[in-house]
SEVOGU-835404 format. One line per field, with one value per atom (N, C-alpha, C): residue in three letters; atom name; x, y, z. Coordinates in nm, 3 decimals. Layout:
type = [ALA,...] $
atom = [CA,...] $
px = [X,...] $
py = [Y,...] $
pz = [Z,...] $
This chain:
type = [MET,MET,MET,SER,SER,SER,ILE,ILE,ILE,GLU,GLU,GLU,PHE,PHE,PHE,LYS,LYS,LYS,THR,THR,THR,PRO,PRO,PRO,GLY,GLY,GLY,ILE,ILE,ILE,HIS,HIS,HIS,HIS,HIS,HIS,ILE,ILE,ILE,ALA,ALA,ALA,LEU,LEU,LEU,ARG,ARG,ARG,SER,SER,SER,THR,THR,THR,ASP,ASP,ASP,LEU,LEU,LEU,ALA,ALA,ALA,ARG,ARG,ARG,SER,SER,SER,LYS,LYS,LYS,GLN,GLN,GLN,PHE,PHE,PHE,TYR,TYR,TYR,THR,THR,THR,GLN,GLN,GLN,LEU,LEU,LEU,LEU,LEU,LEU,GLY,GLY,GLY,PHE,PHE,PHE,PRO,PRO,PRO,SER,SER,SER,ILE,ILE,ILE,LEU,LEU,LEU,GLU,GLU,GLU,LYS,LYS,LYS,GLU,GLU,GLU,ASN,ASN,ASN,LEU,LEU,LEU,PHE,PHE,PHE,ILE,ILE,ILE,PHE,PHE,PHE,LEU,LEU,LEU,ALA,ALA,ALA,GLY,GLY,GLY,SER,SER,SER,THR,THR,THR,ALA,ALA,ALA,ILE,ILE,ILE,ALA,ALA,ALA,VAL,VAL,VAL,ARG,ARG,ARG,GLY,GLY,GLY,PRO,PRO,PRO,GLU,GLU,GLU,THR,THR,THR,ALA,ALA,ALA,THR,THR,THR,PRO,PRO,PRO,LYS,LYS,LYS,GLY,GLY,GLY,ASP,ASP,ASP,VAL,VAL,VAL,PHE,PHE,PHE,ASN,ASN,ASN,PRO,PRO,PRO,PHE,PHE,PHE,ARG,ARG,ARG,VAL,VAL,VAL,GLY,GLY,GLY,LEU,LEU,LEU,ASP,ASP,ASP,HIS,HIS,HIS,LEU,LEU,LEU,ALA,ALA,ALA,LEU,LEU,LEU,ALA,ALA,ALA,CYS,CYS,CYS,THR,THR,THR,ALA,ALA,ALA,GLU,GLU,GLU,ALA,ALA,ALA,GLU,GLU,GLU,LEU,LEU,LEU,GLU,GLU,GLU,PRO,PRO,PRO,LEU,LEU,LEU,ALA,ALA,ALA,VAL,VAL,VAL,ALA,ALA,ALA,LEU,LEU,LEU,THR,THR,THR,ALA,ALA,ALA,SER,SER,SER,GLY,GLY,GLY,VAL,VAL,VAL,ARG,ARG,ARG,ASN,ASN,ASN,THR,THR,THR,GLY,GLY,GLY,VAL,VAL,VAL,LYS,LYS,LYS,LEU,LEU,LEU,ASP,ASP,ASP,THR,THR,THR,THR,THR,THR,LEU,LEU,LEU,ASN,ASN,ASN,LYS,LYS,LYS,ARG,ARG,ARG,TYR,TYR,TYR,VAL,VAL,VAL,ALA,ALA,ALA,PHE,PHE,PHE,LYS,LYS,LYS,ASP,ASP,ASP,PRO,PRO,PRO,ASP,ASP,ASP,GLY,GLY,GLY,ILE,ILE,ILE,SER,SER,SER,TRP,TRP,TRP,GLU,GLU,GLU,LEU,LEU,LEU,PHE,PHE,PHE,MET,MET,MET,LYS,LYS,LYS] $
atom = [N,CA,C,N,CA,C,N,CA,C,N,CA,C,N,CA,C,N,CA,C,N,CA,C,N,CA,C,N,CA,C,N,CA,C,N,CA,C,N,CA,C,N,CA,C,N,CA,C,N,CA,C,N,CA,C,N,CA,C,N,CA,C,N,CA,C,N,CA,C,N,CA,C,N,CA,C,N,CA,C,N,CA,C,N,CA,C,N,CA,C,N,CA,C,N,CA,C,N,CA,C,N,CA,C,N,CA,C,N,CA,C,N,CA,C,N,CA,C,N,CA,C,N,CA,C,N,CA,C,N,CA,C,N,CA,C,N,CA,C,N,CA,C,N,CA,C,N,CA,C,N,CA,C,N,CA,C,N,CA,C,N,CA,C,N,CA,C,N,CA,C,N,CA,C,N,CA,C,N,CA,C,N,CA,C,N,CA,C,N,CA,C,N,CA,C,N,CA,C,N,CA,C,N,CA,C,N,CA,C,N,CA,C,N,CA,C,N,CA,C,N,CA,C,N,CA,C,N,CA,C,N,CA,C,N,CA,C,N,CA,C,N,CA,C,N,CA,C,N,CA,C,N,CA,C,N,CA,C,N,CA,C,N,CA,C,N,CA,C,N,CA,C,N,CA,C,N,CA,C,N,CA,C,N,CA,C,N,CA,C,N,CA,C,N,CA,C,N,CA,C,N,CA,C,N,CA,C,N,CA,C,N,CA,C,N,CA,C,N,CA,C,N,CA,C,N,CA,C,N,CA,C,N,CA,C,N,CA,C,N,CA,C,N,CA,C,N,CA,C,N,CA,C,N,CA,C,N,CA,C,N,CA,C,N,CA,C,N,CA,C,N,CA,C,N,CA,C,N,CA,C,N,CA,C,N,CA,C,N,CA,C,N,CA,C,N,CA,C,N,CA,C,N,CA,C,N,CA,C,N,CA,C,N,CA,C,N,CA,C,N,CA,C,N,CA,C,N,CA,C,N,CA,C,N,CA,C,N,CA,C,N,CA,C,N,CA,C,N,CA,C,N,CA,C] $
px = [-0.466,-0.378,-0.421,-0.357,-0.340,-0.366,-0.486,-0.538,-0.400,-0.336,-0.251,-0.250,-0.367,-0.403,-0.319,-0.293,-0.195,-0.316,-0.282,-0.401,-0.274,-0.296,-0.227,-0.282,-0.431,-0.459,-0.639,-0.649,-0.813,-0.878,-0.972,-1.011,-1.121,-1.189,-1.279,-1.392,-1.453,-1.507,-1.646,-1.742,-1.864,-1.931,-2.037,-2.068,-2.204,-2.293,-2.421,-2.487,-2.580,-2.598,-2.758,-2.814,-2.968,-2.997,-2.930,-2.963,-2.842,-2.880,-2.746,-2.740,-2.853,-2.821,-2.703,-2.756,-2.670,-2.512,-2.504,-2.368,-2.313,-2.367,-2.305,-2.260,-2.311,-2.278,-2.148,-2.165,-2.045,-1.893,-1.942,-1.802,-1.772,-1.831,-1.762,-1.787,-1.888,-1.876,-1.801,-1.844,-1.722,-1.605,-1.601,-1.480,-1.384,-1.459,-1.383,-1.352,-1.387,-1.318,-1.438,-1.379,-1.409,-1.492,-1.658,-1.742,-1.714,-1.666,-1.656,-1.771,-1.868,-2.004,-2.096,-2.216,-2.374,-2.446,-2.530,-2.636,-2.757,-2.860,-2.976,-2.925,-2.941,-2.921,-2.783,-2.704,-2.537,-2.441,-2.347,-2.235,-2.126,-1.996,-1.872,-1.790,-1.661,-1.582,-1.502,-1.364,-1.230,-1.163,-1.100,-1.004,-0.856,-0.817,-0.668,-0.721,-0.639,-0.672,-0.782,-0.821,-0.924,-1.053,-1.132,-1.300,-1.370,-1.491,-1.571,-1.677,-1.763,-1.898,-1.999,-2.096,-2.173,-2.317,-2.411,-2.557,-2.617,-2.712,-2.884,-2.934,-3.035,-3.104,-3.187,-3.191,-3.282,-3.403,-3.501,-3.597,-3.584,-3.454,-3.411,-3.307,-3.281,-3.253,-3.317,-3.291,-3.411,-3.405,-3.518,-3.538,-3.492,-3.411,-3.337,-3.222,-3.146,-3.055,-2.930,-2.830,-2.736,-2.571,-2.485,-2.323,-2.278,-2.236,-2.179,-2.065,-1.911,-1.802,-1.760,-1.883,-1.840,-1.919,-1.992,-2.049,-1.948,-1.920,-1.850,-1.875,-1.744,-1.798,-1.658,-1.728,-1.647,-1.622,-1.489,-1.445,-1.446,-1.363,-1.362,-1.272,-1.249,-1.171,-1.074,-0.948,-0.836,-0.812,-0.753,-0.683,-0.542,-0.478,-0.329,-0.302,-0.209,-0.153,-0.044,0.045,0.192,0.233,0.140,0.242,0.136,0.235,0.157,0.057,0.115,0.038,-0.069,-0.141,-0.276,-0.373,-0.310,-0.417,-0.474,-0.408,-0.445,-0.571,-0.559,-0.596,-0.770,-0.737,-0.884,-0.949,-0.890,-0.953,-1.028,-0.960,-1.032,-1.167,-1.096,-1.239,-1.363,-1.304,-1.448,-1.515,-1.406,-1.531,-1.600,-1.555,-1.627,-1.727,-1.740,-1.846,-1.942,-1.922,-2.009,-1.995,-1.882,-1.847,-1.740,-1.769,-1.704,-1.583,-1.520,-1.385,-1.284,-1.164,-1.096,-0.963,-0.961,-0.845,-0.719,-0.604,-0.473,-0.467,-0.448,-0.418,-0.283,-0.233,-0.113,-0.176,-0.166,-0.177,-0.081,-0.047,0.054,0.082,-0.002,0.064,0.154,0.053,0.167,0.288,0.278,0.318,0.303,0.189,0.157,0.043,0.042,-0.077,-0.192,-0.318,-0.428,-0.550,-0.647,-0.755,-0.875,-0.982,-1.047,-1.180,-1.295,-1.419,-1.553,-1.663,-1.768,-1.843,-1.896,-1.954,-2.083,-2.191,-2.365,-2.406,-2.353,-2.433,-2.329,-2.252,-2.158,-2.074,-2.030,-1.926,-1.780,-1.693,-1.566,-1.470,-1.415,-1.310,-1.184,-1.059,-0.919,-0.868,-0.790,-0.682,-0.543,-0.503,-0.390,-0.250,-0.120,0.003,0.033,0.164,0.154,0.284] $
py = [-4.120,-4.179,-4.089,-4.007,-3.934,-4.014,-3.947,-4.010,-3.996,-3.877,-3.800,-3.864,-3.819,-3.878,-3.739,-3.796,-3.692,-3.639,-3.500,-3.442,-3.333,-3.312,-3.234,-3.063,-3.071,-2.969,-2.954,-2.826,-2.839,-2.859,-2.954,-3.023,-2.930,-2.885,-2.807,-2.681,-2.571,-2.526,-2.512,-2.504,-2.494,-2.382,-2.267,-2.174,-2.203,-2.123,-2.137,-1.995,-1.946,-1.822,-1.832,-1.668,-1.637,-1.628,-1.608,-1.560,-1.587,-1.762,-1.798,-1.711,-1.702,-1.562,-1.462,-1.395,-1.283,-1.321,-1.430,-1.500,-1.523,-1.600,-1.627,-1.497,-1.379,-1.271,-1.224,-1.203,-1.167,-1.220,-1.388,-1.433,-1.476,-1.482,-1.574,-1.400,-1.299,-1.219,-1.050,-1.043,-0.956,-0.986,-1.066,-1.131,-1.192,-1.276,-1.316,-1.478,-1.557,-1.694,-1.757,-1.848,-1.932,-2.061,-2.070,-2.134,-2.294,-2.410,-2.498,-2.623,-2.596,-2.670,-2.600,-2.663,-2.592,-2.700,-2.707,-2.772,-2.709,-2.784,-2.719,-2.671,-2.525,-2.490,-2.502,-2.505,-2.526,-2.477,-2.391,-2.411,-2.388,-2.440,-2.450,-2.372,-2.264,-2.227,-2.220,-2.221,-2.222,-2.082,-2.086,-2.029,-2.063,-2.021,-2.085,-2.240,-2.287,-2.465,-2.517,-2.421,-2.484,-2.449,-2.537,-2.555,-2.491,-2.404,-2.328,-2.330,-2.415,-2.482,-2.379,-2.289,-2.232,-2.292,-2.316,-2.326,-2.275,-2.286,-2.154,-2.216,-2.117,-2.147,-2.283,-2.342,-2.470,-2.454,-2.502,-2.517,-2.483,-2.533,-2.491,-2.393,-2.337,-2.232,-2.125,-2.080,-1.953,-1.815,-1.787,-1.658,-1.550,-1.466,-1.347,-1.371,-1.519,-1.522,-1.458,-1.397,-1.340,-1.415,-1.370,-1.452,-1.394,-1.445,-1.331,-1.451,-1.336,-1.391,-1.393,-1.363,-1.416,-1.525,-1.587,-1.723,-1.842,-1.969,-2.040,-2.103,-2.111,-2.157,-2.054,-2.055,-1.993,-1.825,-1.777,-1.677,-1.579,-1.606,-1.549,-1.657,-1.611,-1.700,-1.609,-1.620,-1.562,-1.642,-1.557,-1.636,-1.562,-1.651,-1.594,-1.512,-1.437,-1.351,-1.327,-1.350,-1.323,-1.222,-1.113,-0.976,-0.888,-0.812,-0.669,-0.555,-0.556,-0.468,-0.532,-0.650,-0.711,-0.660,-0.564,-0.568,-0.432,-0.343,-0.184,-0.222,-0.255,-0.234,-0.342,-0.411,-0.532,-0.406,-0.332,-0.272,-0.144,-0.127,0.027,-0.044,-0.179,-0.214,-0.260,-0.312,-0.355,-0.196,-0.129,0.032,0.059,0.061,0.101,0.016,-0.113,-0.181,-0.190,-0.104,-0.068,-0.166,-0.243,-0.377,-0.304,-0.274,-0.207,-0.264,-0.194,-0.294,-0.238,-0.246,-0.201,-0.126,-0.166,-0.104,-0.152,-0.130,-0.216,-0.199,-0.264,-0.277,-0.378,-0.353,-0.411,-0.486,-0.661,-0.709,-0.724,-0.629,-0.578,-0.765,-0.858,-0.971,-1.090,-1.067,-1.166,-1.050,-0.914,-0.791,-0.867,-0.899,-0.883,-0.798,-0.733,-0.677,-0.739,-0.703,-0.768,-0.642,-0.702,-0.654,-0.695,-0.676,-0.725,-0.701,-0.799,-0.750,-0.851,-0.776,-0.923,-0.960,-1.061,-1.124,-1.075,-1.114,-1.042,-1.099,-1.229,-1.263,-1.215,-1.140,-1.085,-1.148,-1.255,-1.373,-1.269,-1.325,-1.192,-1.307,-1.183,-1.220,-1.154,-1.266,-1.107,-1.159,-1.104,-1.127,-1.109,-1.190,-1.161,-1.230,-1.126,-1.171,-1.296,-1.376,-1.544,-1.482] $
pz = [-0.568,-0.712,-0.857,-0.931,-1.035,-1.126,-1.225,-1.353,-1.484,-1.465,-1.557,-1.678,-1.748,-1.889,-1.950,-2.123,-2.204,-2.292,-2.325,-2.435,-2.500,-2.661,-2.712,-2.700,-2.638,-2.619,-2.643,-2.671,-2.661,-2.809,-2.802,-2.924,-3.008,-2.904,-2.974,-2.845,-2.872,-2.739,-2.820,-2.701,-2.732,-2.667,-2.740,-2.680,-2.725,-2.619,-2.644,-2.677,-2.773,-2.858,-2.783,-2.769,-2.793,-2.896,-3.028,-3.152,-3.239,-3.295,-3.381,-3.554,-3.571,-3.716,-3.680,-3.559,-3.488,-3.466,-3.408,-3.399,-3.515,-3.620,-3.750,-3.805,-3.779,-3.884,-3.788,-3.654,-3.572,-3.629,-3.582,-3.583,-3.754,-3.848,-3.953,-4.074,-4.037,-4.150,-4.077,-3.983,-3.893,-3.872,-3.818,-3.747,-3.857,-3.944,-4.048,-4.015,-3.922,-3.928,-3.999,-4.080,-4.169,-4.100,-4.175,-4.110,-4.163,-4.058,-4.158,-4.122,-4.095,-4.031,-4.024,-4.088,-4.068,-4.051,-3.930,-3.901,-3.823,-3.834,-3.757,-3.616,-3.565,-3.439,-3.409,-3.552,-3.477,-3.582,-3.596,-3.728,-3.632,-3.666,-3.631,-3.728,-3.654,-3.693,-3.658,-3.721,-3.672,-3.674,-3.569,-3.474,-3.493,-3.576,-3.631,-3.616,-3.560,-3.541,-3.440,-3.407,-3.324,-3.308,-3.364,-3.375,-3.253,-3.288,-3.209,-3.248,-3.155,-3.230,-3.160,-3.184,-3.149,-3.183,-3.059,-3.082,-3.024,-3.098,-3.106,-2.963,-2.894,-2.736,-2.795,-2.644,-2.622,-2.577,-2.553,-2.478,-2.323,-2.271,-2.146,-2.124,-2.226,-2.217,-2.147,-2.030,-1.981,-2.060,-2.060,-2.146,-2.036,-2.162,-2.096,-2.041,-2.072,-1.971,-2.086,-2.000,-2.051,-1.980,-2.042,-2.032,-1.915,-1.773,-1.709,-1.662,-1.660,-1.642,-1.499,-1.415,-1.273,-1.221,-1.289,-1.256,-1.279,-1.186,-1.207,-1.355,-1.423,-1.555,-1.622,-1.719,-1.872,-1.795,-1.808,-1.768,-1.897,-1.982,-2.114,-2.225,-2.341,-2.403,-2.486,-2.516,-2.546,-2.648,-2.771,-2.887,-2.923,-2.930,-2.958,-3.071,-3.054,-3.200,-3.199,-3.296,-3.325,-3.362,-3.382,-3.410,-3.342,-3.290,-3.215,-3.301,-3.426,-3.537,-3.550,-3.487,-3.551,-3.452,-3.370,-3.231,-3.247,-3.290,-3.278,-3.425,-3.548,-3.643,-3.639,-3.527,-3.454,-3.373,-3.277,-3.201,-3.259,-3.382,-3.480,-3.545,-3.604,-3.685,-3.622,-3.502,-3.385,-3.352,-3.279,-3.298,-3.409,-3.509,-3.667,-3.641,-3.629,-3.640,-3.524,-3.433,-3.324,-3.219,-3.209,-3.118,-2.983,-2.860,-2.764,-2.743,-2.731,-2.682,-2.611,-2.558,-2.442,-2.515,-2.648,-2.719,-2.678,-2.724,-2.709,-2.557,-2.486,-2.300,-2.325,-2.223,-2.121,-2.000,-2.036,-1.869,-1.845,-1.716,-1.650,-1.562,-1.550,-1.459,-1.581,-1.693,-1.798,-1.883,-1.876,-1.944,-2.087,-2.128,-2.304,-2.326,-2.427,-2.453,-2.557,-2.540,-2.595,-2.598,-2.657,-2.705,-2.647,-2.558,-2.516,-2.585,-2.612,-2.639,-2.635,-2.670,-2.596,-2.753,-2.733,-2.867,-2.878,-2.934,-2.930,-2.803,-2.721,-2.583,-2.462,-2.520,-2.404,-2.363,-2.429,-2.420,-2.429,-2.353,-2.356,-2.426,-2.484,-2.587,-2.583,-2.600,-2.582,-2.708,-2.788,-2.910,-2.802,-2.760,-2.683,-2.749,-2.708,-2.768,-2.664,-2.808,-2.776,-2.685] $
């Protein structure tokens, strides 16, 4: 028997960071996402209409833990972009800020262009043509 529940989509995404201040600087100052809430060991920013929460480390967070897209769970996050002209300036700005990225690439499976990069904890992101 299938549950078949209905949803309009994702309400929010939550990420774990090893250094909350560094992550906040990356997402809000470097990438320019607006911060909408700050609490102890947490901040939330908006990527379009999606809320993304970033939490700092907890006592149960293993020391030296790093993101691994090959583990079961999150592989990467992709934000939609509606104008291909946004991709190259993002790649240039990331490079100028010392953030390694792929530059503008073509996903041959979907035939869409994108730029992939990682946040300070190594969490993989893409800006992907809609």
